[in-house]
C-alpha positions in Angstrom: 62.0 276.7 -98.6 65.3 274.9 -99.6 64.9 275.2 -103.4 63.0 277.2 -106.0 60.0 274.9 -106.2 57.8 276.9 -103.7 58.7 280.2 -105.3 57.9 278.8 -108.8 54.5 277.6 -107.4 53.7 281.1 -106.0 54.8 282.8 -109.2 52.4 280.5 -111.2 49.5 281.6 -109.0 50.5 285.3 -109.4 50.8 285.0 -113.2 47.6 282.9 -113.6 45.4 285.4 -111.7 43.3 282.7 -110.0 43.7 279.4 -108.2 41.6 277.7 -110.8 43.8 279.0 -113.6 46.9 278.1 -111.7 45.5 274.6 -111.1 45.0 274.2 -114.9 48.6 275.3 -115.6 50.0 273.0 -112.9 47.9 270.1 -113.9 46.5 269.9 -110.4 43.0 270.2 -108.8 42.0 273.5 -107.3 41.8 271.9 -103.9 45.3 270.6 -104.3 46.6 274.1 -105.2 44.8 275.6 -102.2 46.1 272.9 -99.9 49.7 273.4 -101.1 49.4 277.2 -100.7 48.2 276.7 -97.1 51.1 274.4 -96.4 53.5 277.0 -97.8 52.0 279.8 -95.6 52.1 277.5 -92.6 55.8 276.7 -93.3 56.7 280.5 -93.6 54.4 281.5 -90.7 52.7 284.3 -92.7 49.8 284.8 -95.1 50.9 285.2 -98.7 47.6 285.5 -100.6 44.3 287.1 -99.5 41.7 284.7 -100.8 38.6 286.4 -99.4 38.5 289.0 -102.2 36.8 288.4 -105.5 40.2 288.3 -107.1 43.4 287.0 -105.6 45.3 289.8 -103.7 48.8 289.2 -102.6 49.8 290.4 -99.1 52.9 292.6 -98.7 54.8 289.4 -97.7 53.5 287.5 -100.8 54.4 290.4 -103.1 57.9 290.6 -101.6 58.4 286.9 -102.0 57.3 287.1 -105.7 59.5 290.1 -106.5 62.6 288.9 -104.8 61.9 285.3 -105.6 61.6 285.9 -109.3 65.1 287.3 -109.4 66.4 284.3 -107.5 64.7 281.8 -109.7 66.1 283.6 -112.8 69.6 283.4 -111.3 69.1 279.7 -110.4 68.0 278.9 -113.9 70.9 280.9 -115.4 73.4 278.9 -113.3 72.0 275.5 -114.4 71.7 276.7 -118.0 75.4 277.6 -117.9 76.3 274.2 -116.5 74.2 272.6 -119.3 75.9 274.8 -121.9 79.3 273.5 -120.7 78.1 270.0 -121.5 77.3 271.1 -125.0 73.7 272.3 -125.3 70.9 274.8 -124.4 67.8 273.7 -122.6 64.7 275.2 -121.1 61.7 277.3 -122.3 62.1 280.6 -124.0 59.1 282.9 -123.7 58.9 285.7 -126.2 56.4 288.5 -126.9 56.4 290.6 -130.1 54.2 292.9 -132.3 51.8 291.1 -134.6 53.1 292.1 -138.1 56.9 292.0 -137.3 56.4 288.8 -135.3 54.7 287.1 -138.2 57.0 288.2 -141.0 60.5 288.4 -139.4 60.6 287.0 -135.9 58.7 283.7 -136.5 61.1 282.4 -139.1 64.1 283.4 -136.9 62.6 281.5 -134.0 62.0 278.5 -136.0 65.6 278.4 -137.3 66.9 279.0 -133.8 64.9 276.2 -132.4 65.9 273.8 -135.1 69.6 274.5 -134.2 68.8 274.1 -130.5 66.2 271.2 -130.3 66.3 271.0 -126.5 64.8 274.5 -126.2 61.0 275.0 -126.2 59.9 278.4 -127.5 56.6 280.0 -126.6 55.9 283.0 -128.9 53.0 285.4 -128.1 52.0 288.0 -130.7 50.1 291.1 -129.6 49.0 294.4 -130.9 50.0 296.0 -127.5 53.0 294.0 -126.3 54.2 296.5 -123.8 50.8 296.4 -121.9 51.2 292.6 -121.3 52.4 291.3 -117.9 56.1 291.6 -118.5 57.1 289.0 -116.0 55.5 286.4 -118.2 58.2 286.7 -120.8 62.0 286.4 -121.1 62.2 288.7 -124.1 59.8 291.4 -125.4 60.5 292.6 -129.0 59.5 296.3 -129.4 59.7 298.7 -132.3 60.2 302.4 -131.6 61.0 304.5 -128.6 60.9 302.8 -125.3 58.6 304.5 -122.6 60.1 305.0 -119.2 60.7 301.5 -117.9 63.0 299.4 -115.8 63.5 297.1 -118.7 66.8 296.8 -120.5 66.9 297.2 -124.2 69.2 295.6 -126.8 69.3 296.9 -130.3 68.4 294.3 -132.9 68.1 296.2 -136.2 67.8 299.7 -137.6 64.4 300.7 -138.9 63.1 304.0 -140.3 59.6 305.3 -140.7 58.2 306.4 -144.1 55.1 308.4 -145.0 53.6 306.5 -148.0 50.7 306.5 -150.3 49.6 304.6 -153.4 50.4 306.3 -156.8 46.7 306.3 -157.6 46.0 308.4 -154.5 48.8 310.8 -155.3 47.4 311.3 -158.8 44.0 312.0 -157.4 44.9 314.5 -154.5 48.4 315.7 -155.6 51.8 315.2 -154.0 52.1 317.0 -150.6 54.8 319.6 -150.6 55.0 320.1 -146.8 53.9 318.3 -143.6 51.0 320.7 -143.2 49.5 319.4 -146.5 48.8 316.1 -144.7 46.2 317.6 -142.6 43.9 318.0 -145.6 44.6 314.5 -147.0 42.9 311.2 -146.1 45.1 309.3 -143.6 45.1 305.9 -142.1 46.6 305.2 -138.7 47.8 302.1 -136.7 46.5 301.9 -133.1 49.2 300.3 -130.9 50.6 300.6 -127.4 48.2 303.3 -126.4 50.3 305.8 -128.4 49.2 309.2 -129.8 49.0 307.9 -133.4 47.5 310.9 -135.1 50.4 313.3 -134.2 53.1 312.9 -136.9 56.5 314.3 -136.2 58.9 315.6 -138.9 62.4 317.1 -139.1 64.6 318.6 -141.7 68.0 319.7 -140.4 67.2 321.8 -137.3 63.6 322.4 -138.3 61.0 320.4 -136.3 57.4 320.2 -137.3 54.3 318.3 -135.9 51.1 317.6 -137.8 47.8 316.4 -136.4 46.3 314.2 -139.1 42.6 313.3 -139.2 42.4 309.6 -140.0 39.5 308.4 -142.1 40.4 304.8 -141.2 42.3 303.0 -138.4 43.2 299.5 -137.3 45.3 297.7 -134.8 46.8 295.4 -137.5 49.6 296.9 -139.6 49.0 294.5 -142.5 45.5 295.9 -142.8 46.5 299.6 -142.9 49.3 298.8 -145.4 46.8 297.0 -147.7 44.3 299.9 -147.4 47.1 302.3 -148.4 48.1 300.1 -151.4 44.4 300.3 -152.5 44.7 304.1 -152.5 42.5 304.7 -149.4 44.8 306.9 -147.6 48.3 308.1 -146.5 50.1 306.0 -143.9 53.1 306.4 -141.6 54.7 303.0 -141.4 57.9 301.2 -140.5 60.5 300.7 -143.2 60.4 296.9 -142.5 56.7 296.8 -143.4 56.6 298.9 -146.6 60.0 298.5 -148.2 58.9 295.7 -150.6 55.7 297.7 -151.7 57.9 300.7 -152.4 60.3 298.6 -154.5 57.3 297.1 -156.4 55.7 300.5 -157.0 52.6 299.7 -155.0 53.5 302.6 -152.7 55.6 305.8 -153.1 57.3 307.8 -150.4 55.6 311.1 -149.5 57.8 314.0 -148.3 61.0 312.1 -148.7 63.0 315.3 -147.8 61.4 315.3 -144.3 62.6 312.7 -141.8 60.2 311.0 -139.3 61.5 309.5 -136.0 63.3 306.2 -136.4 61.7 303.1 -134.9 64.5 300.7 -134.3 63.8 297.1 -133.4 64.9 296.4 -129.8 64.7 293.4 -127.5 63.8 294.0 -123.9 64.8 291.9 -120.9 64.4 292.3 -117.2 68.1 292.7 -116.5 71.4 293.2 -118.3 73.4 290.5 -116.5 72.5 287.1 -115.1 70.3 286.1 -118.0 69.8 282.4 -118.7 72.1 281.0 -121.4 69.2 280.3 -123.8 68.1 284.0 -123.6 71.6 285.3 -124.1 72.2 283.1 -127.1 68.9 283.9 -128.7 69.6 287.6 -128.4 73.0 287.1 -130.1 71.4 284.9 -132.7 68.7 287.5 -133.5 71.2 290.4 -133.7 73.4 288.3 -136.1 70.4 287.4 -138.3 69.8 291.1 -139.1 73.4 292.0 -139.8 75.1 293.5 -141.7 71.8 294.8 -143.2 68.2 293.8 -142.2 66.1 292.1 -144.9 64.2 295.4 -145.6 67.5 297.1 -146.7 69.1 294.3 -148.7 
């Protein structure tokens, strides 16, 4: 194994989940993939993948090779990216995962502009309602909004983002303006289901006072655009990111509820697998993204 080709081949099998899927991704026949895997195992003198099970199961040796090999491949790519950068350009494929709504509204335009400035970079953007549950090794960058669960991923701050409790003026006229967080428990609420979070427990603070309220949602959805539209129609109270509702508040479609109480911020962060040794294209995109949201992000301009 004198270069990274064999490691990349094994990583493709792992990420694909089956030899047939790996064959499609590699543009080979399943028999050719099986034969190449057998040749690799013969060269190393050890079995890497148990193919007798219904699903592929990597042996300890295969798992070790993937884990250590992925780091080596990343370092290998970073080295050649830096060499290419010295020659005046960025190359390679940048794989990004992001939440649905934020990805559509703010990230997609940024990616398009970045790729236009760097035409030798290919960008693969995946939008998901649960980006943190995806196979993280498949992506160079995962954009996340809010607190980061315990993880070995490294976070880089992209933009500040608060959370607001909002409702349509028509709903407020009908049910009255809440005066305290406890009042929300008796009002119709709408929640966004994402990342397996406890979305019905809303946290508030005012100075040193902390308060939690368990709301009873009448409606829920895994798409933020849907719950925002429902809220604008007067169907319920929502707790949403500033980036999503700022325009509707300015236009009067929504009003802030309990503005004297603060809910936890949900800053926009970009996650990578390591802090150093990142490929040049990844580093430059992170810097580009941070610069695009300075000095103020679009929702605060």
